[in-house]
C-alpha positions as CSV (number, residue, x, y, z in Angstrom):
1,M,54.9,158.7,-12.7
2,S,53.5,161.7,-14.5
3,N,53.5,162.1,-18.3
4,L,54.6,158.5,-18.8
5,A,51.2,156.9,-19.5
6,G,50.2,158.2,-22.9
7,M,50.1,161.9,-22.4
8,P,51.5,164.0,-25.2
9,E,54.9,165.5,-24.7
10,Q,55.9,168.8,-26.4
11,V,59.7,168.7,-26.9
12,G,61.4,172.1,-26.6
13,G,58.3,173.9,-27.7
14,R,58.8,172.5,-31.2
15,S,56.7,170.3,-33.5
16,P,56.1,167.3,-33.7
17,Q,54.9,166.3,-30.2
18,L,56.1,163.1,-28.7
19,Y,54.0,160.7,-26.8
20,S,54.6,157.8,-24.3
21,I,52.4,154.7,-24.6
22,D,52.1,151.4,-22.7
23,P,53.5,148.7,-24.9
24,L,51.8,146.0,-22.8
25,S,48.3,147.3,-23.7
26,D,48.8,149.2,-27.0
27,V,48.6,146.8,-29.9
28,R,50.3,149.3,-32.2
29,W,53.6,148.5,-30.5
30,D,53.3,144.8,-31.6
31,A,52.5,145.9,-35.2
32,L,55.6,148.1,-35.3
33,V,57.9,145.4,-33.9
34,A,56.5,142.9,-36.4
35,K,57.4,145.1,-39.4
36,H,60.5,147.1,-38.3
37,P,63.7,145.8,-39.8
38,K,65.8,146.6,-36.7
39,A,63.4,145.0,-34.2
40,S,64.8,142.2,-32.0
41,V,63.6,139.6,-29.5
42,F,64.1,142.2,-26.8
43,H,61.5,144.6,-28.3
44,Q,58.8,141.9,-28.1
45,R,55.9,142.1,-25.7
46,G,57.1,138.8,-24.1
47,W,60.4,140.3,-22.9
48,L,58.7,143.5,-21.7
49,T,56.0,141.5,-19.8
50,S,58.6,139.3,-18.2
51,L,60.5,142.4,-17.0
52,A,57.3,143.9,-15.5
53,S,56.2,140.6,-13.9
54,T,59.5,139.7,-12.4
55,Y,61.0,143.0,-11.3
56,G,58.1,145.4,-11.2
57,Y,59.5,147.7,-14.0
58,K,57.1,149.9,-15.8
59,P,57.6,149.6,-19.6
60,I,56.9,152.7,-21.8
61,V,57.5,153.5,-25.4
62,L,58.4,157.0,-26.7
63,T,56.8,157.7,-30.1
64,S,55.8,160.5,-32.4
65,A,52.5,158.8,-33.1
66,A,49.4,160.3,-31.5
67,A,46.5,158.2,-30.3
68,G,44.8,156.5,-33.2
69,E,47.7,156.9,-35.5
70,P,49.8,153.9,-36.6
71,L,53.3,153.7,-35.0
72,T,56.1,154.4,-37.4
73,D,58.8,154.8,-34.7
74,G,59.3,154.0,-31.0
75,I,62.0,153.6,-28.3
76,P,61.1,151.2,-25.5
77,F,62.2,151.9,-21.9
78,C,61.7,150.6,-18.5
79,A,61.6,152.9,-15.5
80,V,63.9,151.3,-12.9
81,K,63.3,152.5,-9.4
82,S,66.0,151.7,-6.9
83,W,67.1,153.2,-3.6
84,I,70.4,151.2,-4.0
85,T,71.5,152.0,-7.6
86,G,69.3,155.1,-8.3
87,D,66.1,155.7,-10.3
88,R,66.8,155.6,-14.1
89,L,65.3,155.0,-17.5
90,V,66.8,152.0,-19.4
91,S,66.3,150.7,-22.9
92,L,66.2,147.8,-22.0
93,P,67.1,146.1,-18.7
94,F,68.9,142.8,-19.1
95,A,68.9,143.1,-22.9
96,D,72.3,142.8,-24.6
97,H,71.1,145.4,-27.1
98,C,68.0,147.3,-28.0
99,E,68.1,149.4,-31.1
100,P,65.8,152.5,-31.2
101,L,63.1,151.8,-33.8
102,L,63.3,155.0,-35.7
103,N,62.5,155.6,-39.4
104,D,64.3,157.6,-42.0
105,C,61.9,160.5,-41.5
106,G,62.2,160.4,-37.7
107,K,63.5,163.2,-35.5
108,P,66.4,161.8,-33.4
109,V,67.1,165.2,-31.9
110,E,63.6,165.6,-30.5
111,F,63.8,162.1,-29.1
112,T,67.1,162.7,-27.3
113,E,65.9,166.1,-26.1
114,W,62.8,164.5,-24.6
115,M,65.0,161.9,-22.8
116,S,67.3,164.5,-21.3
117,G,64.4,166.7,-20.3
118,E,62.5,163.8,-18.7
119,R,65.6,162.8,-16.8
120,E,65.8,166.3,-15.2
121,R,62.1,166.5,-14.5
122,H,61.9,163.1,-12.8
123,H,65.3,163.4,-11.1
124,W,66.5,160.1,-12.7
125,K,70.1,159.3,-12.2
126,Y,70.6,158.7,-15.9
127,V,68.9,157.6,-19.1
128,E,70.6,154.7,-20.9
129,L,70.3,153.4,-24.5
130,R,71.8,150.1,-25.7
131,P,71.9,150.4,-29.5
132,I,73.8,148.2,-31.9
133,S,74.5,150.9,-34.6
134,W,72.3,153.9,-33.9
135,C,74.1,157.1,-32.9
136,P,72.4,160.3,-31.7
137,D,73.0,163.6,-33.3
138,S,76.3,165.2,-32.7
139,N,74.5,168.0,-30.7
140,S,72.9,165.4,-28.4
141,R,73.7,165.4,-24.7
142,F,74.1,161.6,-24.8
143,G,77.6,160.4,-24.4
144,A,79.4,157.1,-24.9
145,D,79.4,154.8,-21.9
146,R,80.6,151.2,-21.6
147,S,81.5,149.3,-24.8
148,Y,81.3,145.6,-25.5
149,W,82.0,143.1,-28.3
150,F,78.8,141.9,-30.0
151,H,79.1,138.5,-31.7
152,T,77.1,137.0,-34.5
153,L,77.4,133.7,-36.5
154,D,76.3,133.6,-40.2
155,L,74.2,130.4,-40.8
156,T,73.7,130.9,-44.5
157,P,76.6,128.6,-45.5
158,S,76.1,124.9,-45.5
159,L,76.1,123.2,-42.1
160,E,79.3,121.4,-43.1
161,Q,81.0,124.7,-43.9
162,V,79.9,126.2,-40.6
163,F,81.5,123.2,-38.8
164,R,84.7,123.5,-40.8
165,N,85.0,127.2,-39.7
166,F,85.1,126.1,-36.1
167,H,88.5,126.1,-34.3
168,K,89.9,122.5,-34.8
169,D,91.2,121.9,-31.3
170,S,88.9,124.0,-29.1
171,L,85.7,123.0,-30.8
172,Q,85.8,120.4,-33.6
173,R,87.7,117.8,-31.6
174,R,85.8,118.5,-28.4
175,I,82.4,118.1,-30.1
176,R,83.5,114.8,-31.5
177,R,84.7,113.9,-28.0
178,A,81.3,114.7,-26.6
179,E,79.6,112.5,-29.3
180,R,81.9,109.6,-28.3
181,E,80.9,110.1,-24.7
182,H,77.3,109.5,-25.8
183,L,75.9,112.6,-24.2
184,S,72.2,112.8,-24.4
185,Y,70.4,115.9,-25.6
186,R,66.9,117.2,-24.7
187,T,65.2,120.5,-25.5
188,G,61.9,122.0,-24.4
189,R,60.3,124.2,-21.8
190,S,59.2,121.6,-19.2
191,E,59.6,122.0,-15.4
192,E,62.1,119.2,-15.4
193,L,64.3,121.0,-17.9
194,L,64.0,124.3,-16.0
195,S,65.0,122.5,-12.8
196,D,68.1,121.1,-14.5
197,F,69.0,124.4,-16.0
198,Y,68.5,126.3,-12.7
199,R,70.6,123.8,-10.7
200,L,73.4,124.3,-13.1
201,L,73.0,128.0,-13.1
202,L,73.5,128.1,-9.3
203,I,76.7,126.2,-9.8
204,T,77.9,128.5,-12.5
205,R,77.0,131.8,-10.8
206,R,78.8,130.6,-7.7
207,R,81.9,129.9,-9.8
208,H,81.7,133.4,-11.2
209,Q,81.1,134.9,-7.7
210,L,77.6,136.3,-8.7
211,P,74.1,135.7,-7.4
212,P,71.7,133.8,-9.7
213,Q,68.9,135.5,-11.5
214,P,65.5,134.8,-9.8
215,L,63.8,131.5,-10.8
216,A,60.7,133.6,-11.4
217,W,62.5,135.4,-14.2
218,F,63.0,132.2,-16.2
219,R,59.4,131.0,-15.4
220,N,58.1,134.3,-16.7
221,L,60.2,134.1,-19.8
222,I,59.0,130.5,-20.5
223,R,55.4,131.7,-20.0
224,N,55.6,134.8,-22.1
225,M,58.0,133.8,-24.9
226,G,56.3,130.5,-25.7
227,E,57.9,128.3,-28.4
228,N,60.5,131.0,-29.1
229,L,62.3,129.9,-25.9
230,Q,64.1,126.6,-25.6
231,I,66.1,125.1,-22.7
232,R,68.7,122.7,-24.1
233,V,70.2,120.2,-21.7
234,A,73.1,117.7,-22.1
235,R,73.2,114.7,-19.8
236,K,75.7,112.0,-19.0
237,G,74.3,108.9,-17.5
238,G,71.1,110.7,-16.7
239,V,72.8,113.6,-14.9
240,A,72.4,117.0,-16.3
241,V,75.9,118.4,-16.9
242,A,75.3,121.6,-19.1
243,A,72.4,123.7,-20.3
244,L,71.6,126.6,-22.6
245,L,68.6,128.9,-22.7
246,T,68.0,130.2,-26.2
247,L,65.5,132.5,-27.9
248,R,64.3,132.9,-31.4
249,Y,63.0,135.9,-33.4
250,R,62.4,135.8,-37.1
251,T,65.5,134.3,-38.7
252,T,67.8,135.0,-35.7
253,A,68.4,132.5,-33.0
254,I,69.7,134.0,-29.7
255,Y,72.0,132.5,-27.1
256,K,71.1,134.1,-23.8
257,Y,72.2,132.0,-20.9
258,G,74.6,129.1,-20.5
259,C,75.7,127.1,-17.4
260,S,77.5,123.9,-16.6
261,D,78.9,121.7,-13.8
262,H,82.7,122.2,-14.0
263,R,83.3,118.7,-12.6
264,F,82.3,117.4,-16.1
265,H,84.3,119.9,-18.1
266,S,86.2,117.1,-19.8
267,L,83.1,115.9,-21.5
268,A,82.9,119.0,-23.6
269,A,79.1,119.4,-23.0
270,I,79.0,123.1,-23.7
271,P,80.6,122.9,-27.2
272,F,78.3,119.9,-27.8
273,L,75.2,122.0,-26.8
274,F,76.2,124.9,-29.0
275,W,76.6,122.6,-31.9
276,K,73.2,121.1,-31.3
277,F,71.8,124.6,-31.1
278,I,73.4,125.5,-34.4
279,E,72.1,122.3,-36.0
280,D,68.5,122.9,-34.8
281,S,68.6,126.6,-35.8
282,K,69.9,125.9,-39.3
283,A,67.2,123.2,-39.7
284,T,64.4,125.6,-38.8
285,G,65.5,128.3,-41.2
286,A,67.6,130.6,-39.0
287,E,70.1,132.7,-40.9
288,Q,72.1,134.1,-38.0
289,I,72.9,133.3,-34.4
290,D,73.2,136.2,-31.9
291,F,75.9,135.1,-29.5
292,G,75.4,138.2,-27.3
293,R,77.9,140.6,-25.9
294,S,81.2,140.2,-24.1
295,D,83.0,142.6,-21.9
296,L,86.1,143.9,-23.7
297,D,88.4,142.4,-21.1
298,Q,86.7,138.9,-21.0
299,D,89.4,137.3,-23.2
300,G,88.3,133.7,-22.4
301,L,84.7,134.4,-23.4
302,I,85.7,136.4,-26.5
303,N,88.0,133.6,-27.7
304,F,85.4,131.0,-27.1
305,K,82.9,132.8,-29.3
306,D,85.5,133.7,-31.9
307,H,86.3,130.0,-32.2
308,F,82.9,129.4,-33.7
309,G,83.8,131.6,-36.6
310,T,81.6,134.5,-35.4
311,T,81.9,138.1,-36.5
312,R,82.3,140.7,-33.8
313,Q,81.6,144.4,-33.7
314,R,82.1,146.9,-31.0
315,I,78.8,148.3,-29.6
316,T,78.7,151.2,-27.1
317,Y,75.9,152.0,-24.8
318,L,74.8,155.7,-24.4
319,R,74.0,157.6,-21.3
320,Y,72.8,161.0,-20.2
321,P,74.5,162.1,-18.1
322,N,77.6,159.8,-17.7
323,V,77.8,159.0,-14.0
324,E,80.5,157.4,-11.9
325,R,80.3,153.7,-11.6
326,N,81.0,151.6,-8.5
327,S,84.7,151.1,-7.8
328,P,86.2,147.8,-8.9
329,G,87.4,147.2,-5.3
330,R,83.9,147.5,-3.9
331,M,82.5,145.1,-6.5
332,T,85.3,142.5,-5.9
333,A,84.4,142.5,-2.2
334,V,80.7,142.0,-3.0
335,R,81.5,139.1,-5.4
336,R,83.6,137.3,-2.6
337,I,80.5,137.4,-0.4
338,F,78.3,135.9,-3.1
339,S,80.9,133.1,-3.7
340,V,80.6,131.7,-0.2
341,L,76.8,132.0,0.4
342,P,74.9,128.7,0.6
343,D,72.4,128.1,-2.3
344,S,69.4,129.1,-0.3
345,L,70.9,132.5,0.6
346,S,72.4,133.0,-2.8
347,R,69.0,132.5,-4.4
348,L,67.5,135.0,-1.9
349,A,70.2,137.5,-2.6
350,G,69.5,137.2,-6.4
351,D,65.7,137.7,-5.8
352,L,66.5,140.8,-3.8
353,V,69.2,142.5,-5.8
354,Y,68.5,141.8,-9.5
355,R,65.6,144.3,-9.6
356,H,68.2,147.0,-8.7
357,L,70.6,145.9,-11.4
358,G,68.5,146.3,-14.6
């Protein structure tokens, strides 16, 4: 892919030039992520390396820093090549959010002009940004795309106060019920815990009529994220009944994946695991939990996260240009097919299709 491997890019014939670098080999990216106040777990090399290893995406970073200069800004992307969903540039695949790392002296107009120009040059279907709060200049060609609720939980109050803020019936009583059931709790990154997690993920994705993410994705995350990733499993009588996969960056703990066996729903294992996650995060100095995004029409998921006392804000992804999405009817038919596939075929489907969905 031309002009995406460190070659300088002149934008609109104006200064300054913009450059693209490889964040997997350029240590300047690690330095910027380490110091930028808006950096997140999704900016880290471990996330980018996992995307590249699992799905074959090529990560790049757009910056105003020439070779040999320290990075003061940067926007990470992955080039997603797909004959099914179209070639595109995404910041970043499978991330709930990814704020452009710009500084007060940056040139947002130049950055957005580069993105729109590169889209036309490479015939990408679209360029997508997933910011939390950043908005392009009013003259930018980027427009609002899909919106979500983004949920966070403040952990600075005492643990007792955090618990008191939980919904009494939906959470407090259910957590106490789980404790009376003597659910066991283990956390780590072992192959045994990954096996428990993935078995429960298969059950959950089938229930939601969706294929599971590739097992290789989780293995790569474990390898590349190190101790910042934890699998948390609740068991009853030695049987794994629910699991969470969580991440950590600075003082933010991140809930990323959750799954359970619905036959044991009455044990309240998922609320129990979230409470253990909150306890562990608070004990290790976390000040906030990132509960991730929810579709605006996912009332059940939204209410579940609200019941923890989270704060939510509306975030909107940006695209240039806005393109027509698949019709709901077509997606419903596809989901029905996934819901009846045996596990072996469902896993194969996930291995095949996820690289097209980033």
